[in-house]
C-alpha positions in Angstrom: 58.4 -98.6 56.1 60.1 -101.3 59.0 59.2 -104.5 58.3 56.7 -105.6 60.9 56.2 -109.4 62.4 52.6 -110.3 62.4 52.8 -109.6 66.3 53.7 -106.3 65.2 57.2 -106.2 66.6 59.4 -104.8 64.3 61.4 -107.5 61.6 65.1 -106.7 62.8 66.8 -108.9 60.4 64.7 -107.8 57.4 65.5 -104.2 58.2 69.2 -104.6 58.8 68.8 -106.4 55.5 67.4 -103.7 54.1 69.4 -100.9 55.3 72.3 -103.0 54.0 71.5 -103.1 50.5 70.2 -99.6 50.4 73.9 -98.5 52.0 75.2 -100.5 49.1 73.3 -98.9 46.5 73.7 -95.2 48.0 77.3 -96.1 47.8 77.4 -96.5 43.7 74.5 -93.9 42.9 76.5 -91.5 44.7 73.8 -89.3 45.4 72.9 -87.6 48.7 69.5 -88.3 48.1 69.6 -92.4 48.3 71.9 -91.9 51.6 69.4 -89.8 53.8 66.9 -92.3 53.1 69.6 -94.9 54.8 70.4 -92.6 57.4 67.2 -91.6 58.7 65.9 -95.3 58.4 68.9 -96.1 60.6 68.6 -93.4 63.0 64.5 -94.0 63.7 65.4 -97.8 64.3 68.3 -96.2 66.8 65.7 -94.0 67.9 62.9 -97.1 68.5 65.6 -98.6 70.8 66.7 -101.1 68.4 69.9 -101.8 69.7 71.0 -104.4 67.5 75.5 -104.3 67.1 74.9 -103.9 63.5 72.5 -101.6 63.2 75.3 -99.7 65.3 77.7 -100.1 63.3 76.1 -99.1 60.4 74.7 -96.1 61.6 78.4 -95.3 62.9 80.0 -95.8 59.3 77.0 -93.3 58.2 77.8 -90.6 60.8 81.6 -90.9 60.2 80.9 -90.7 56.4 79.2 -86.9 57.1 82.0 -86.0 59.2 78.9 -86.0 62.3 82.4 -87.0 64.1 80.4 -86.7 67.9 77.4 -88.4 66.9 79.5 -91.7 65.7 81.4 -91.4 68.9 77.9 -91.6 70.9 76.5 -94.4 69.0 79.8 -96.5 69.2 80.5 -95.7 72.7 76.4 -97.0 73.8 77.2 -100.3 72.0 80.3 -101.8 73.7 79.6 -105.1 71.8 79.5 -103.5 68.3 82.8 -101.7 69.3 84.5 -105.0 70.2 84.1 -106.1 66.6 86.6 -106.1 63.9 84.2 -103.9 62.0 83.9 -101.9 65.4 87.2 -101.3 65.9 88.1 -100.2 62.3 85.3 -97.8 63.1 87.1 -97.0 66.1 90.6 -95.9 64.1 88.2 -94.2 61.6 86.5 -92.2 64.1 90.1 -91.1 65.9 91.5 -90.2 62.9 88.7 -87.9 62.3 89.1 -86.2 65.6 93.0 -85.5 64.5 94.4 -88.1 66.4 96.4 -90.6 63.3 99.1 -91.9 66.2 95.9 -93.9 67.4 94.4 -94.3 64.5 97.2 -96.3 63.7 97.8 -98.2 67.0 94.2 -99.5 66.7 94.6 -100.8 63.0 98.0 -102.2 64.1 96.6 -103.8 66.6 93.7 -105.2 64.2 96.5 -106.0 61.6 98.3 -108.4 64.0 94.9 -110.2 64.3 93.5 -110.3 60.9 94.7 -109.1 57.8 91.7 -107.5 55.2 91.7 -104.8 52.5 89.5 -102.4 54.1 92.3 -102.7 57.5 94.9 -101.6 55.0 93.1 -99.4 53.3 92.1 -97.5 56.1 95.9 -97.4 57.7 96.7 -95.7 53.9 94.0 -92.9 55.1 96.2 -92.7 58.4 99.5 -92.1 56.3 98.2 -89.9 53.9 97.1 -87.5 56.9 100.7 -87.4 58.0 101.6 -86.9 54.5 103.6 -90.0 53.9 102.1 -90.4 49.9 104.6 -93.6 49.5 103.6 -95.5 52.7 99.8 -94.7 51.6 100.4 -95.8 48.1 102.2 -98.6 48.8 99.3 -99.7 51.9 96.7 -99.2 49.0 98.2 -101.2 46.2 98.5 -104.5 49.5 95.1 -103.6 49.9 94.2 -104.4 46.4 96.8 -107.9 46.7 93.9 -108.5 49.5 90.8 -108.8 46.9 89.8 -111.4 44.9 87.5 -111.1 41.6 84.0 -111.2 43.4 85.0 -107.5 44.5 86.0 -105.3 41.6 83.6 -102.3 43.1 86.7 -102.6 45.7 89.2 -103.0 43.6 88.6 -100.2 41.2 87.9 -97.6 44.5 91.7 -98.4 45.4 92.9 -97.6 42.2 91.1 -94.6 42.2 92.9 -94.2 45.2 96.3 -94.4 43.9 95.5 -92.3 41.1 94.7 -89.5 43.2 97.9 -89.7 45.2 99.4 -89.3 41.3 97.4 -86.3 40.4 98.2 -84.4 43.9 102.1 -84.4 42.8 101.0 -84.1 39.1 102.1 -87.1 37.6 99.5 -87.4 34.9 100.6 -90.8 33.3 100.5 -92.4 36.5 97.1 -91.6 37.4 95.7 -92.6 34.0 97.2 -96.2 34.6 95.2 -96.3 37.4 91.9 -95.2 36.2 91.9 -97.3 33.2 92.1 -100.0 35.4 89.3 -98.8 37.8 87.3 -97.9 34.2 87.5 -101.7 33.0 87.0 -103.2 36.6 83.7 -101.4 37.7 83.3 -97.9 36.3 80.5 -95.9 38.1 80.1 -92.3 40.0 83.3 -92.5 42.1 85.3 -93.3 38.8 83.9 -91.1 36.6 84.4 -88.1 39.5 87.9 -89.0 39.6 88.5 -88.9 36.0 86.7 -85.4 35.5 89.4 -84.9 38.3 92.1 -86.6 35.9 91.1 -84.3 33.1 91.3 -80.5 35.6 94.9 -81.8 36.2 95.6 -82.5 32.8 94.4 -79.1 31.6 91.5 -80.3 29.5 89.5 -78.0 30.7 86.8 -78.4 28.2 86.5 -82.0 28.5 86.8 -81.7 32.2 83.5 -79.3 32.3 81.8 -82.1 30.2 82.7 -84.7 32.2 81.9 -82.8 35.8 78.5 -81.8 34.3 77.6 -85.7 33.5 78.6 -86.6 37.3 76.9 -83.8 38.4 73.6 -84.4 36.7 73.9 -88.3 37.8 74.6 -87.5 41.8 72.8 -84.6 42.5 75.3 -83.3 45.1 76.5 -79.8 45.7 80.3 -80.8 45.4 80.0 -82.2 42.1 78.1 -78.9 41.3 80.8 -76.9 42.4 83.4 -78.8 40.5 81.4 -78.5 37.5 80.9 -75.0 37.8 85.0 -73.9 38.4 85.7 -76.7 35.0 83.2 -74.7 33.3 84.6 -71.2 34.1 88.3 -72.6 33.6 86.8 -73.5 30.2 85.2 -69.9 29.4 81.8 -71.3 29.2 80.9 -68.3 31.2 77.0 -69.2 30.9 77.2 -72.8 31.8 79.1 -72.1 34.8 76.8 -69.5 36.3 73.7 -71.8 36.4 76.0 -74.6 38.1 77.1 -72.2 40.4 73.5 -71.9 41.7 72.7 -75.1 41.6 75.8 -75.5 44.2 75.0 -72.4 46.1 71.2 -73.4 46.7 72.7 -77.1 47.1 75.4 -76.4 49.8 72.5 -74.9 51.8 69.7 -77.8 51.7 72.7 -80.3 52.8 73.5 -78.8 55.6 70.2 -79.0 57.0 70.7 -83.0 56.7 74.4 -82.7 57.4 76.1 -79.7 59.3 79.5 -81.1 58.2 79.4 -83.2 55.3 80.4 -80.8 53.0 81.9 -78.5 55.0 85.4 -78.7 53.4 83.9 -77.8 50.5 81.7 -74.6 51.7 84.9 -73.1 52.8 86.7 -73.0 49.5 83.6 -71.9 47.9 83.3 -69.0 50.0 86.3 -67.9 49.4 86.8 -68.8 45.9 83.5 -67.7 44.2 81.2 -66.1 46.9 84.5 -64.1 48.3 82.7 -64.4 51.6 85.8 -64.3 54.1 83.6 -64.0 57.4 81.4 -66.5 56.4 84.3 -69.4 55.4 85.7 -68.8 58.7 82.4 -69.5 60.3 82.1 -72.6 58.4 85.7 -73.5 58.7 85.7 -73.1 62.8 82.9 -75.0 62.7 84.1 -77.8 60.8 87.4 -77.9 63.1 85.8 -78.0 66.2 84.4 -81.0 65.0 87.0 -82.9 63.4 90.2 -81.1 64.3 92.4 -82.7 61.6 95.0 -82.0 59.2 92.5 -81.1 56.2 90.0 -79.2 58.0 93.2 -77.6 60.0 94.5 -76.5 56.4 91.1 -75.1 55.1 90.7 -72.9 58.4 94.6 -71.5 58.1 93.1 -70.6 54.9 90.2 -68.9 56.0 92.4 -67.3 58.8 95.0 -66.0 56.0 92.1 -64.4 53.8 90.8 -63.1 56.7 94.1 -61.7 57.6 94.8 -63.3 61.1 98.2 -64.6 60.0 99.4 -65.0 63.4 96.8 -67.9 63.8 97.0 -69.0 60.8 100.9 -69.6 61.2 99.8 -71.5 65.0 97.5 -73.4 63.3 100.2 -75.0 61.0 103.2 -75.2 63.5 100.5 -77.3 65.9 99.5 -79.7 63.0 103.2 -80.2 61.5 104.2 -81.0 65.5 101.6 -83.4 65.3 102.2 -84.8 62.4 106.2 -85.0 62.7 105.0 -86.7 66.6 102.3 -88.8 64.8 105.0 -90.5 62.1 107.4 -91.4 64.8 104.4 -93.2 67.1 103.1 -94.9 63.7 106.8 -96.6 63.0 106.9 -97.9 66.7 103.4 -99.1 66.6 103.0 -100.7 63.2 106.4 -102.7 63.5 105.8 -106.5 62.5 102.4 -106.0 61.8 103.5 -107.7 58.2 102.8 -104.5 56.2 105.6 -104.0 53.9 106.3 -100.2 54.8 108.5 -98.5 53.0 111.7 -97.9 55.1 111.1 -94.1 55.4 107.4 -94.8 56.8 
């Protein structure tokens, strides 16, 4: 319930404080139910006419986290005051990135870095460089972001260490990933760190351990993507009965989550339909829907995979070629845009 003053007018300050606490708690728990409760309350407040800039910023962040790009754009456009704040400019960059415009996102962030240097700006710029497949620049930017943090921000530092571990896992650098994960585990253990450790066991080929850790994460968070990961790990470990149970939970979970968030798990669903249910038609439908909402590199790659599974290699090749052209153009644009921001990027970035 929204707190009300004796006059019956909602106490906006109390509402915003409660929403902020709820959002932070949802981040720590990793549970969809916690995130949905915050998003539902924020939506109701917005629909009730509360147009406070902080509410707009929170609602845009929630929409972007759930890949509801169109909704995020509508709210940001409706609150020019919020959009003009440093956080608003950051969210604008995140919006552009999900719309498939890393060059535009980099431009916004470059301007922001000239104004003020924060760990969040550097971390989002790292995501931009990941989008154009420059892992060296991304890793350096994550390292710089970590350098902006102090001892009171250990959860943020652990998150950054997880991103650096993930970059190493993507190229099979097991030992380097382990070093970063150990730092994250020592700083602020939680669901994000545990999920990355489970992924580490996957890549390291420790199937049974991966299955056990993914199972713990899935039980704690109750999320379909984690059930999906637990099922896959159990299958690799030869735990067929356990895999079947996780698969059933994942299958039901994706359907339930779609009722809340049509796009939050769309990329995971595409993989599910291609790899588990072998339903190419459904994979293609979800992939097209996701790509129309956020025509960025990763949704494009999954759409291309679904097109190839459906036998449409020509369209998949054209899509890959289009996004390679976009990537090259964005890389060149980023070099020019970010010159002089103070970010110590590699010479190739």
